[in-house]
Structures are given as C-alpha cells and as structure tokens.
LOVEXMI-174074 format. One record per residue (C-alpha): residue number from 1; residue in three letters; chain; z, y, x. Coordinates in pm, 1 decimal. Layout:
REM residues N
{NUM, ALA, A, {Z, Y, X}}
...
END
This chain:
REM residues 173
{1, MET, A, {8848.2, 2876.2, 8286.5}}
{2, PRO, A, {9056.7, 2975.4, 8591.1}}
{3, ASP, A, {8993.7, 3311.7, 8758.2}}
{4, GLU, A, {8751.1, 3277.7, 9041.5}}
{5, PRO, A, {8833.0, 3457.9, 9363.9}}
{6, ALA, A, {8655.0, 3787.9, 9395.9}}
{7, VAL, A, {8354.9, 3774.1, 9620.5}}
{8, PRO, A, {8337.1, 4073.1, 9853.5}}
{9, GLU, A, {8040.3, 4296.3, 9791.2}}
{10, GLN, A, {7770.6, 4282.7, 10048.9}}
{11, LEU, A, {7740.0, 4608.3, 10239.7}}
{12, GLU, A, {7397.4, 4758.8, 10245.9}}
{13, PRO, A, {7248.7, 4829.1, 10586.1}}
{14, VAL, A, {7302.3, 5184.7, 10708.1}}
{15, SER, A, {6989.7, 5396.1, 10677.3}}
{16, ALA, A, {6871.5, 5627.2, 10956.2}}
{17, GLU, A, {6983.6, 5929.3, 10749.5}}
{18, GLN, A, {7330.8, 5782.5, 10698.0}}
{19, SER, A, {7353.5, 5690.4, 11065.0}}
{20, GLU, A, {7267.5, 6050.8, 11163.1}}
{21, PHE, A, {7531.5, 6180.0, 10920.4}}
{22, LEU, A, {7792.9, 5944.7, 11067.0}}
{23, SER, A, {7714.5, 6052.3, 11424.0}}
{24, VAL, A, {7742.5, 6420.7, 11323.5}}
{25, GLU, A, {8071.6, 6343.6, 11148.1}}
{26, GLU, A, {8208.2, 6176.9, 11462.6}}
{27, SER, A, {8123.4, 6484.9, 11672.7}}
{28, LEU, A, {8304.6, 6735.4, 11448.3}}
{29, PRO, A, {8534.0, 6983.4, 11627.1}}
{30, GLN, A, {8875.0, 6852.9, 11712.4}}
{31, ARG, A, {9074.0, 7176.7, 11750.3}}
{32, GLN, A, {9090.9, 7501.6, 11556.2}}
{33, TYR, A, {9222.2, 7833.7, 11678.4}}
{34, CYS, A, {9313.1, 8164.0, 11515.4}}
{35, VAL, A, {9141.9, 8432.5, 11726.3}}
{36, PHE, A, {9274.6, 8788.2, 11731.8}}
{37, ARG, A, {9286.7, 9100.2, 11946.8}}
{38, ALA, A, {9606.9, 9262.5, 12069.5}}
{39, GLY, A, {9546.7, 9576.3, 12271.6}}
{40, ARG, A, {9229.7, 9528.9, 12475.5}}
{41, GLU, A, {9261.7, 9150.8, 12508.8}}
{42, ARG, A, {9152.2, 8865.3, 12283.3}}
{43, PHE, A, {9400.7, 8587.9, 12223.1}}
{44, CYS, A, {9391.6, 8261.2, 12033.9}}
{45, LEU, A, {9661.8, 8038.4, 11896.7}}
{46, GLY, A, {9625.5, 7687.5, 11754.8}}
{47, VAL, A, {9600.6, 7701.9, 11375.2}}
{48, LEU, A, {9875.6, 7441.8, 11347.0}}
{49, ASP, A, {10111.2, 7698.2, 11504.5}}
{50, VAL, A, {9998.2, 7978.1, 11270.0}}
{51, GLU, A, {10183.7, 8002.9, 10942.3}}
{52, GLU, A, {9983.4, 8294.6, 10803.7}}
{53, VAL, A, {9825.2, 8629.0, 10880.9}}
{54, VAL, A, {9954.3, 8933.5, 10690.5}}
{55, GLU, A, {9855.1, 9297.8, 10670.7}}
{56, TRP, A, {10084.0, 9529.9, 10865.6}}
{57, PRO, A, {10411.7, 9532.6, 10668.3}}
{58, SER, A, {10691.6, 9782.7, 10636.3}}
{59, VAL, A, {10868.4, 9734.6, 10969.0}}
{60, THR, A, {11234.9, 9808.2, 11039.1}}
{61, LYS, A, {11294.2, 9925.5, 11395.1}}
{62, MET, A, {11582.8, 9765.8, 11580.7}}
{63, PRO, A, {11798.8, 9989.3, 11800.4}}
{64, LEU, A, {11856.4, 9872.0, 12156.7}}
{65, SER, A, {11593.3, 9599.3, 12125.7}}
{66, PRO, A, {11365.1, 9505.4, 12416.1}}
{67, SER, A, {11046.7, 9711.2, 12451.4}}
{68, PHE, A, {10825.9, 9424.3, 12332.9}}
{69, VAL, A, {11001.9, 9402.8, 11993.4}}
{70, MET, A, {10827.5, 9631.0, 11744.7}}
{71, GLY, A, {11084.1, 9556.6, 11474.7}}
{72, ILE, A, {11151.4, 9307.9, 11197.0}}
{73, PHE, A, {11008.4, 9259.4, 10848.8}}
{74, ASN, A, {11089.8, 9060.7, 10538.5}}
{75, LEU, A, {10844.1, 8782.3, 10460.8}}
{76, ARG, A, {10942.8, 8639.5, 10121.6}}
{77, GLY, A, {11314.4, 8646.4, 10199.9}}
{78, SER, A, {11285.7, 8544.6, 10564.9}}
{79, ILE, A, {11339.4, 8800.7, 10842.6}}
{80, VAL, A, {11061.1, 8778.4, 11102.0}}
{81, PRO, A, {11066.7, 8969.2, 11433.6}}
{82, ILE, A, {10738.1, 9123.9, 11548.2}}
{83, VAL, A, {10651.9, 9114.1, 11917.7}}
{84, ASP, A, {10381.8, 9314.3, 12087.4}}
{85, ILE, A, {10225.7, 9089.8, 12350.4}}
{86, ALA, A, {10010.3, 9384.4, 12461.7}}
{87, PHE, A, {10307.0, 9619.0, 12516.3}}
{88, THR, A, {10227.3, 9662.8, 12885.6}}
{89, GLU, A, {9905.0, 9843.0, 12796.2}}
{90, GLY, A, {10095.4, 10123.9, 12625.7}}
{91, ARG, A, {9995.1, 10128.3, 12260.2}}
{92, ARG, A, {9914.4, 10465.5, 12113.7}}
{93, PRO, A, {10186.5, 10552.7, 11860.3}}
{94, ASP, A, {9931.6, 10695.2, 11615.7}}
{95, LEU, A, {9739.3, 10362.9, 11607.9}}
{96, PRO, A, {9974.2, 10091.2, 11486.0}}
{97, PRO, A, {9853.0, 9729.9, 11471.1}}
{98, ARG, A, {9675.9, 9627.5, 11150.2}}
{99, HIS, A, {9793.4, 9266.4, 11116.8}}
{100, VAL, A, {10076.4, 9030.2, 11200.3}}
{101, VAL, A, {10000.6, 8671.9, 11299.9}}
{102, VAL, A, {10308.9, 8480.8, 11185.9}}
{103, ALA, A, {10362.8, 8172.5, 11400.1}}
{104, SER, A, {10620.4, 7899.4, 11362.8}}
{105, LEU, A, {10766.8, 7678.0, 11632.3}}
{106, ALA, A, {10928.8, 7362.6, 11494.5}}
{107, GLY, A, {11291.5, 7304.6, 11575.2}}
{108, ASP, A, {11460.5, 6997.2, 11713.6}}
{109, GLU, A, {11814.5, 6856.0, 11730.4}}
{110, ILE, A, {11930.6, 7144.9, 11949.2}}
{111, HIS, A, {11716.5, 7440.5, 11837.7}}
{112, ASP, A, {11635.9, 7581.0, 11494.7}}
{113, GLU, A, {11283.6, 7657.1, 11379.9}}
{114, VAL, A, {11160.9, 7986.3, 11524.8}}
{115, ARG, A, {10929.9, 8221.0, 11336.5}}
{116, VAL, A, {10772.2, 8508.8, 11521.9}}
{117, GLY, A, {10519.7, 8772.0, 11422.5}}
{118, ILE, A, {10260.8, 8871.6, 11680.3}}
{119, ALA, A, {10119.1, 9224.0, 11643.9}}
{120, ALA, A, {9739.0, 9207.5, 11618.5}}
{121, ASP, A, {9493.6, 9496.9, 11609.1}}
{122, GLU, A, {9214.0, 9282.0, 11472.1}}
{123, VAL, A, {9194.7, 8923.1, 11347.1}}
{124, PHE, A, {8855.8, 8759.0, 11395.7}}
{125, GLY, A, {8938.7, 8444.3, 11199.4}}
{126, THR, A, {8939.7, 8078.9, 11292.4}}
{127, PHE, A, {8723.9, 7912.5, 11552.0}}
{128, SER, A, {8663.4, 7538.3, 11585.2}}
{129, THR, A, {8569.5, 7370.6, 11908.8}}
{130, SER, A, {8569.3, 7039.1, 12085.1}}
{131, GLU, A, {8526.1, 7206.7, 12424.6}}
{132, PRO, A, {8822.0, 7178.9, 12661.9}}
{133, LEU, A, {9019.9, 7487.3, 12755.4}}
{134, ILE, A, {8922.3, 7663.0, 13076.4}}
{135, LEU, A, {9226.7, 7612.8, 13295.1}}
{136, ALA, A, {9105.5, 7692.4, 13646.8}}
{137, ASP, A, {9036.9, 8062.0, 13579.9}}
{138, ALA, A, {9333.1, 8125.1, 13347.6}}
{139, PRO, A, {9535.6, 8427.0, 13461.3}}
{140, ARG, A, {9853.7, 8314.0, 13635.5}}
{141, GLU, A, {10030.7, 8648.2, 13580.8}}
{142, ILE, A, {10043.5, 8592.4, 13202.5}}
{143, PRO, A, {10310.7, 8323.5, 13164.4}}
{144, HIS, A, {10250.9, 8262.7, 12791.5}}
{145, CYS, A, {9882.6, 8181.6, 12852.4}}
{146, CYS, A, {9793.4, 7814.0, 12889.4}}
{147, GLY, A, {9416.8, 7852.0, 12937.1}}
{148, MET, A, {9111.4, 8032.5, 12810.8}}
{149, LEU, A, {8866.4, 7958.1, 12534.5}}
{150, ARG, A, {8504.2, 8067.6, 12518.9}}
{151, TYR, A, {8455.9, 8250.7, 12188.6}}
{152, GLU, A, {8132.6, 8434.5, 12098.0}}
{153, ASP, A, {8022.3, 8487.0, 12459.8}}
{154, ARG, A, {8366.1, 8622.3, 12548.7}}
{155, LEU, A, {8687.6, 8464.3, 12665.6}}
{156, ALA, A, {9010.1, 8452.4, 12466.5}}
{157, LEU, A, {9344.9, 8379.9, 12628.0}}
{158, THR, A, {9501.5, 8074.2, 12467.4}}
{159, LEU, A, {9868.5, 8119.8, 12386.3}}
{160, ASP, A, {10132.9, 7852.5, 12424.3}}
{161, LEU, A, {10384.3, 7927.2, 12148.9}}
{162, GLN, A, {10671.9, 7756.5, 12333.7}}
{163, ARG, A, {10611.1, 7970.2, 12642.3}}
{164, LEU, A, {10564.5, 8280.9, 12428.3}}
{165, VAL, A, {10911.9, 8253.0, 12273.9}}
{166, GLU, A, {11055.3, 8194.5, 12622.7}}
{167, VAL, A, {10884.9, 8504.5, 12765.9}}
{168, PHE, A, {10958.9, 8712.4, 12453.3}}
{169, PRO, A, {11300.8, 8569.1, 12354.4}}
{170, VAL, A, {11304.5, 8645.4, 11982.8}}
{171, PRO, A, {11552.3, 8369.2, 11887.7}}
{172, ALA, A, {11823.7, 8589.9, 12038.7}}
{173, ILE, A, {11743.5, 8865.0, 11788.1}}
END
C-alpha cells in the first residue's frame, strides 16, 4: 500500500485565555537598558551594548592621561580603560566608584572593536520598556546623551556608546 500524503492537523480554535496570552505576548517590552548612577546622575545604556558589570577592580593609573580616564584594568587578559563620565562633578577621592559597566562597541572595516569601562557608583539593574525615549527635553550640553528614559519616577540619561567614545576618546589609549 503506497504511503498516503500526510493530512495537516486541524488547528483548534483559540480560546479567550489563549487570545489574552497572545495579546500580552505581543505587547512585551522591546528594549532593555542597564541603569546605573555615576556621580549624582542616573544613566542608562542599551543592554546589547553592555558586555558585563564588574565590582571595582584593581585599577592601574595612567600618567599623563586625560582627567576623565580613571585608569585601566585587566579583564580576563584584555586591558579595559575606565572613564568617569561624572568627572565634572569632582568625585571625592575617598569614595571611589563601586562598579564598572563594561561596554563594547563593534568594529567595522576601518575601526577595531572598542571596549570601555564606565565608572558607576551604583548599578540598579536592567529595565525593560516599550516607551519611546524622551528626546525634546534631553540636555543638549551632554553630547554623549541621546535622550532620556523614565525609570521609577525619575529620569535617566540614555547614553549613545558611539558618541561616548567620541567624547571620551579611549581608543587612543
């Protein structure tokens, strides 16, 4: 007897409960951010740009480096510079940052991949949202800010990693 073609299974109608689940699934957040504090300001960076968050490491100071460079550290064989994006506020020397947010900017044909550590006093964790960034009220005097995000009844400045490495030129280090 020859094999008969397979008959597709009939799909059962979607129940009200399944329909509700599907509509909730469709409205899930579309973007995630790592939210942290540097100095007195809250910042956020897209989680796809964040490689990892580490406790404050043993940092090697670099002579004659720009004031925003706190030093470099070894992250599993890779040297990562640490920038202080809150350096204009004048950090107290007896209160060093507690974390480093290690971010990675993909390279292209001309540029290599860039890894940079951002000094953070406190890391709040990740935050998911489907809300658009607030662009109209974003501070124009902070060139590495591309908007603001409402996070727990407060605003966090959203960082643009490309602009950040242009303002704080760590690839030259």
